[in-house]
N, C-alpha and C positions, 0 to 999 in steps of 0.2 A: 878348911875344907871348902872345895869348889863344886857349885853348882851351874847348869844351863840355866839361862834368863831369858824371857821373853817378855812382853810388855805395852801397853798403850797407854799414853797420858796424852789426855785433850788439850789440854791448855797451852802446852808447847809442840803437841802436832807428833812427837816421838816416839818411835815405834820398833820393837824387833820381832818380828814373826817366829811362831812357834818350831816352824821348819828351817830359823836359820838364827836358833837361840845363840848367846853371848856365855863365856865363860867369865865367873866372877865369885868371890870369895862371900861366906854369909856377912862378914862384917863390911863387906862394901856394898852389898845387896842393903843391908839394914841403913848404914849411913848415906848413899847416895838416891837410891831408888823408894824405898817407904814411903817415906815427906811428900815425894810425887804425887801419891792417890789421892786427888781430889774431887772430881767428879763422877756421875752414876756411871759415866762408859772408862774410866780407867780401871785397868788389871795389871796386876804383878804375877807371872807365871816361874815357879822355878821348880827345872828338872833334876833327879837324883842322876847316875850311871846308868840306871833302868830303864829309865823314859818314865818313871813316875812323877805326877805332874803336883805341885802343889799351888794353889791359884789365891790371889787376895786382891778382895774390893775394898774399898772403903763405902762406908754410906756417909754422902755429902752434908757436911753441916754436924756433924758427929764425929766425938773421937771413938768410933765404933768400926767395927772391919768385919766382914765376911771371910773365914779362911776357910779353903774346900780341897777335898782330894776327891778329882773327879771318877767316876764310874765309866771305864771306857764301855762304851754299845750300849749301856743301861740308860742312858739320858738321864741321870743323877749324878749324885756326889754327896760323900760325906763330910759333913762341914758344923761350922760355929761360930757364933758373934765373938768378937776378942776387942779387949781396949787397947789401945796403942802398946802401952807397958808388955802388955801377955805376947802380942806381936812382935814385939820387938826379942821379948826375950827369947821366943819361938824362933825367931831367924837366927840369932846368935848362937841356940843351941841344935840346929839340924841335925839328924841323924845321917848316917851315910845313906841310909835307903829310907827315904818319903812312903810312910802307911800308916796305916791306922792307931797301930799300936802307938806311936810316935806322941798323939796328941788326944789328951785326953776330953772326952765330954764330947766328942763326935756324932752327930744324927745323920741317918741317910735321910736324902730330901731328893725325890723323882723332880726335875726340870719342867 
């Protein structure tokens, strides 16, 4: 399964804007991008064919990630903290459509 991806990695300065995402497989996302999340400003965005977005951020110095599905127009998201192994499993098993039903335990959080 392939997805559209955008990201920012502060250490290398590499970035792809959400308006011009690149296509990658779930396997490539896990193997090539996930480990590059290091600073509090880094992010990884994954878009499905319906433009639903899954964003992943890492808590620096921890093996803990914030995974969220932003809610357009509400300035909020549904998200939860996950360990690296959980995030890797999530990415490998991403559904065709990214929605709350595919990620258990998400909580609504305003920004």
